[in-house]
Structures are given as structure tokens and as C-alpha cells.
N, C-alpha and C positions, 0 to 999 in steps of 0.2 A: 582630384580623385586619389592621387598618390598619397595625400595627406590622410585621407580617409582610411586608405588601406594600411598606412602605418599605424593609425589609431587602433584599427581592429587587431592588428598583430600584437601591439602592446597589451591589449586587454587579454587576448588569448594566451600570451606567455606569462603575464602577471599573475593570473589566477593560479596556475600550478605552482609557481615559484613561492607565492605567499602561503599556499597550503603545505608545501614541504617546510616552510619555515615555522609551521605550527599555528598560523593565524586562522581563526574560525572561518568556515567557508562563506558565511554570509558577509563578514567583514571583508574577506578577500574579494568577493564579487563586487561589493560596493566601491571599494578603493580602486580596483582595476578599472571599473567602468568609468569612475569619476576622472582618473587619471587620462583615460582615453578621450574622454569628452573634453578635457582642458586642451588637449592637442587640436581638436576640431573647432572649438569655440573660445573666445576670450574668457578669461578666468571669471569675470562677474556672471556672465551669461551661462557658463558652464555649471557654476554653483547653483544658480537659480533653476536651470533646467533639471539638474540632478534632484533638487529638492521636490520640484514639481512631479518628476517621474515617480519619486518614492511614494508620494501621497496618491498620485493618479493610480499606481499599480495596486493599491490597497483599497481603492474607492469602488468597491463592487459589493452589491447587496448579497449576491450568492456567496461571498466570502464569509458571511456572517455565520453560515452553516458550520464552518470549521470549529470556531470555539465551542459551539453548542455541543457538536458531536464528540469533541474532545472531553467535555465536561460530563456528558452522558456516559462515555466509556469509562471515566474514572469513578463515577457513581457506581456503575455496574461492577467495576473491578473491586470495589470495597463493600458492595451492598448485598452480598449473599447470593447473587445471580449465578456466579460461575459454578458453584457446587451443584446447583440444580440443573444446569445445562450439562455438566459432567455426568450426573446421574442418568439424565436423559439419553446421552450419547452411549452410556454403557448398555442401556435396553436396546439400542439400535443396532450395535455392533458387538454385543457380547458373545456372539456364537462364531465369530470369525477367528482365523489363527492370530494368536497374540492379541487377545480380546481387549486388554487394558491399553495397548499401544493404539489399536484401532479406535477405541473410545477417545483416546487423546486427539486423534485426527478429526473425528466427528465433532467433538466438542470445540476444537479450534475453529472449525467451519461455523458452527452455531454462534459461538461468542464473537467471532469476527463479523458475522452477519448482523449482530446488534450493536457492537462497539465501533466497528470500522478501523480497528487498530490492530495490526499484526504483533507489536510489542506488547500491548495490553493482553492480547490473547496468550502470548507465549509465557507472561509472568502469571497470569490468573490461572490459566488451565494447567500450565507446566507446574505451578506451585501446588496445585491440588493433586494432580496425577502422579507426580514424581515419588512421593511416600508410598503411595498404593503399589506402583509398580516395583519399587525396591522391595517392598514386603513380600511380593510374589516371585522374587527372584530374577526379575529383569536387570540386566546390566545398566549402570548409569549412562553409559555411552550410547547404548541402543535407544533408551527411553528419551534421552536429551535430543538425539538426532531426529527422532520422529516428531517431537514437540517443535523443534526449530523448523524442520522441513515443512510442516503443516501450517505454522502460524501465519505466513503470508497470505493465505487464502482470504483472511479478512481485510486485505487491501483491495481485493477484487470483487468479492461478494458484498453487494451495497448493505449499508452506506459506506462510501470510501471517500476519505478526505483527499486522497491523491487524484481520484477522478474529478473532484470538484476543482482542484487547482488546475487540472488539465483543461477543464471546460472554460475557465477564465482566460487562459492564454491562447486556446486554439480558435476563439472567436465564437460564432453562434452555434455552439454545439450543445444540444439538449442534455442537461443533468440527468433527467429521467431516462433518456435512451442510453446514456453511458452506465447508468446504474443497472439497467436490465441486461445490458450487453455483457456485463461482468459475471452474471450468474454462471453460464455454462463454462467458461474458461476457469473460473474459481472451483467449481465443482470438479471439473476434470483434473485440476491440480490436486485437490484432496483425494480423488480416487486413485490417481497415480501414486500418491504417497502411501495409500492404503494397500495397494498391491505390492509395493516394494516391502513395506513393513510386515505384510503377511508372509511373503517368501522368506524374509529374514527370521521372523518368529518361528516358522515351521522348521527351518533349518536348525535353530538354536533350542527348539523344544519347549517354547514358552506355552503355558497352559491355556486352554480355551474354557471359558466359564460355562457352567450348566445352564440349560434353558430356564429362564425366569418363569415364575408362575404368572398366570393372568392378573392376579392381585397385584403383585409387584409391578408389572407393566403399568397397569391402570393408575396405581398410586404415584408412580414416578412421573408419568406423563401428565397427570393432573397437577402435580406440583410444579412442573416446568411450564405449563401452558401460559401462566401470566407473564413469564419472561419472553416466551416465544411470541406472544401477541404484539410485543413491541415492533417486531418486523412487519407483521401484518398491518399494524396502524400506521406506521411511518412510511413504508414502502408503498402500501396500498393507497394511502392518502395522497401521496405524491403523483402516483400514476393516474389516480382518478381525477386529479386537479382540484381536490379538496383543499390543499395547501401547497405551498412550494417547498423545495428542499430546505430552504432556510427556515421556514415555519415548521416543517416537520422535525428539524434538529432541535428546536426549542420544545416541541411536544416530547421528543425523546427524553429531554432533560427532566421535565416535570414528571412524566411517566416512570422513569427509573428512580427519581427521587421518592415518589409515592411508594413504589413497589419496595425499595429498600427500607423504608420507614415501616412498612407492614411486616417485613421480615425481622425488623428490629436489629439489622446489622450496621446501620449507620445512626449515630446519635448527633444532635445539634453541635455538640463540641467538635465532631469530626469534620464539619463542613468547612471551616476556614482553611484547613490544610488541603482539602480536595480542591477548593477554589483557588488556592494559591498555586498548587501544582498544575491545574488546568490553565491558569493565566500564564504561567511560565512557558508552558509547552505551546500555547496559542502565540505568544509573543515571538518565539523562535520562528514558527511557521510564516506568521504575517510579516515579520521583518525580512525574511528571505524573499517572499513575493515582492516586497517594495524594492529591495535592491536589485532583484532580477529584472524589474521593469526598467531600471536604468540601463542594465546590459542589453535588454531588448531594443531599446532606443538606439544605442551605439551600433549594434549589429544590424538594424535596418538602415541606418544612416550610412554605414560603410558596405553594405550589401554583402556582408558575410554569408547569409544563407544562399545568395545567388552564386557567389564564388565556390562555396562547397558543392553546390548542385552541379555547377559546370565541371568541377573536379571529378565527382562521381560519374556523371554522365560521359566524361572524357575517358574514363576507365573502361566503361561497358554501358550499353543501352539495355542490357537484359534486366527486366523487372526483378527476376529471380536472384541474380547475382547482386543487384543493388540492395535488395532486402537482407540478403545474407551479410553484406558489408555493414549495413546499418545495425542490425542485431549484434554483430560481432563487436562493433564499437560501443554500443549501449551496454553489452555485458561487461566490458572492460571498464567503463565509466562507472556502472553500478557498484563495482567492487570498492571504490573509494569516495563515492558521493551518494548522499541519501536521495530517495526518489523525488522529493519535492523540488529541490534546486535542479536536478537533472531534467525533470519535465519542463520546468520554466526556461531552461537554457536551450534544450535541444528540440523542443516542439517547433519553435519558429524556424529552425534549420531544416528539419527532416519532413515536417508535414507537408510543405508545398511540394517537395519531391515525390512524395507518395501520391499526393493528389494529382500530379501531372500524368500518372499512369493509372488513375481511376481508383485508387483506394479511398474509401469513405473515412472522414475524420473520426467516426466512432470506432471503426476497426482499428485505425492507427493508434487511437487513445488506449484501447485495450492491449494492443501490442506493446506499446512503450511502457505502459505500467506493469504489465506482466513481465516484461524483461527486466525492468528495474527492481521488481519484487525479488527476483533471484538474487540481486546484489544485496538485499537485506540479510541474507543468510551466508554470505561470503566474507572472508576476511579481505582487507584489514579493517574495514569500517563497519560492517553488517551489524545494525542495531539489534536485530532480532537474535543473530548468532551470539552476540555478547550477553543479551538478556537470558536467553535459553540456557547458556553455559553457566551463568551465575545462578539461576534457579536450579539447575541439575547438579551443581556441585562438581563440575568437570571443567578441564581446560579446553580451549580450542584445539590444541594439538591431539587431544584424546578423542574428540568427536569428529573431527574433520574427515577421517578415513571412512567413517560410518555415513557421512553425508554424500560421499561420491555418487552412489547409485541413485540418490534422490535428485541430485543434480542433473543426472542424465535423463530421468524421466521428465523433469520439468523443462529441460531444453527441447525434448521431443515435443511436448505439448505447445511450447513456444512456436516451433516451426508449424504446427498445425493451426495456431491461431493466426500466424502470419500468412500462410498460404491458403487457408480455407475460410473464406470470409463468412460463411454461414455460422461458424462457431460463434461469432460475436455479433452477427447482424441478424440471425434468424428470429430471435425473441423480440427485439425491438421492431423489426419490420412486421411481424406477426400481430404485435400489439398496436401497430399504426403509429409508432413514435417516430419512425423515419420512413421515407419512401424507398 
């Protein structure tokens, strides 16, 4: 037993040390887990077990949805779909204070609901909206902050690759239920950003657009309908049982490719670069899942989740305080770790604790993903923060002060998601996806 505890401690210490040394996180997790396993098992068995866990961790049919949704997102990012969604968003929010900033938020929600990627939304929508906002006198810091703060909604509003990853590590959790559960939290995030953006815009005197004519509205929505239909086809088909999430992701690729071809935005010569970029992104995610499977085996063998549970319950038996501690830890972890590895590592640790006092795995999945989405817009690692700053042409130091009010509102919504189960559970229960 002491040997197992030592192995667990080696793993927990080695990962942050390797990260500080600049080793990529996937390599850090794989090396630390293998070193720990070598302390538990003889060298030949440790090597064989590590290799087995690497392949077993990726041997899941549902994980095939990830490369297809990544490819669909890349096709849409290059296929003329973003500008149509932006135009649609301008019709929906053009009368609100700071209309272009509000349109940015709505467009990120729409694009995220199709691509499932916050980074893709920040790049595609931000790249389209930034010149328009600059032309109308919006400060770069303000427009960039709004784009960054709203982009993570795409990781909650389905389809969401992070929720697919969570479903594989959490056990028998329905992907359909997780997808539907993400709608209300994702929309609340977007609405919270819109409220803060509206207050800032009104205070700084940014213009509100004139009411569009009926013809303008009709033309814009008709142009956007083919893009919006992708959500109806994919999510509707999954919910109705016509196809699985994996099959739906493949349909999304075909539909996006046909649509981009009709728009004339993607030529055959563009496909190799899109496929290569999608393969590169997929390899990063899938390899991370594989090495995290090694870590999960070591944690289960050394009973690390049980030890941490005993520590937490030793501090307090209050559900409210334990959830506060969990969220605080996850918020800190999210500042230097991407959502995918964080979900893979901390779900086996925290999920059993939450289940012990009655939290449903679907609610926990939304809570942990929502929490870690905040980390994507915080330094030092935040991928959406870096992407948004690059697109907006500003530094992190310039935009960070503007982001503070958005952090506050998202933290408030996180508390609601944590302590009000209906926010994430009402829709899947109403649709009969969970009891």
C-alpha cells in the first residue's frame, strides 16, 4: 500500500515539474504515469500495461466524433459560413447598445453551435467583426474582450468535443443528454456577456444601428438558413435516434463541404491543407486521451481519488463548501491546463465525490466543462485568449483589464450551474434523455 501511495505521489509531483521545464502536457502526463507504473510493476509489465492503456483509452467508437467535428469546424471556418452567421447575428442584435459587439456575441454562439470550437469561433467571427467594429470607432481592447469572452459558448452549446471526451471518461453518460444539457448554460454565458458588453457600450457611447427593413431581414435570414440547418440536422438527428453522435459528426462534414462548395469559398486545392490541419488537431486530442488513460489506471490502482475524497470530506461534510473548493481548484487548474486533459484527469477524482451527495453525472459534466471553459480565456495558457488577442491586434496586458467584468459574470453563472441542477438538467429530463 505504501508503494502505491509513493507511486501516486511521484505522478502528482512529476507532472507539474515537467510542465515547468517546458515539456508538452501530453508528454508530461505520459512520462509521469509510466514512471509511477514502473514503481508498482516490474519494468516489462509496466511497459506492456502502459502500451495497452494507451490503446484501450482511444478504443472508443464515440471518440470518432472528435476528428469529424474538428474537420467540419475547419471546413466551416474556411467555407464562407462565418460571414453569413455574422450577418444573421447583426439582424438579431442590431438594436441593442453597442450593436456590433452584441452581434459578435450572438455570432460566436451561432458559430460555436455549428463548429463546437471556441478557438475556431474566436478566429472566424473575430476576424470578420474586428474590422467592422474598428471602422465604427470601437476600441480594439473592447471589441477583442467581447470576442474572447463570448467564444467559449461554443464549447458548451452542442456539438462539443469536450463533452464527448467527458462522456468517455465518466462511464455510461449519454452524449445526447450532455449535448442538450449544455444549451441553457451556454446561452446564459452568452447573455451574461451581452449584458456586460451593453453596459460598457452605453457608457462609452458606441452607436446602435438603425432598424433594418423587412427586406434586409428576410434576405439575411434566407442566406443564413442553409448554415443554421446544420444544427437542426445534426442535433435533431442525434436526439431522434436517426444516427449516433459519431454518425452525426460525419454528416456534418459532408454537409459543410457541400455548402462551402456551393458558396464557392473552398476549392479542391484547399482541401489538403484543411485535412492536414484537422489531422494535426485530432492527433493532439486523441494522444492526450490515450496518455490520460495510463494516468487513470495509476490513479485507480493507488486509490488517489479515494484519498482526495477523504481529505475533502475530512475538511467538511458540507456539500456547498466541497463544491466551492472543487470549483476553486478547477478554476486555478484551468488557468494553465487545457479543458481536455483537465477533464480526463479530474473527472475520475471529483465525480465520485459529487455522486456521493446526489449530483447527477450530467450536471457534474456541465459544471466541470463550464468551469474549465473560463480557463480558456485566462492567462497564462488560455488558447482562446491568445487567439482573440492575435486576431484583434492587441496584447494580453491591454485586454485583460477589460475582461475582468466578464470573468465576474461567468463566475456568477458557474455558481448557478453548480447549485441549481435545473439549469443543466431540465432540458434533458423534459426530453426524456435522463430520469
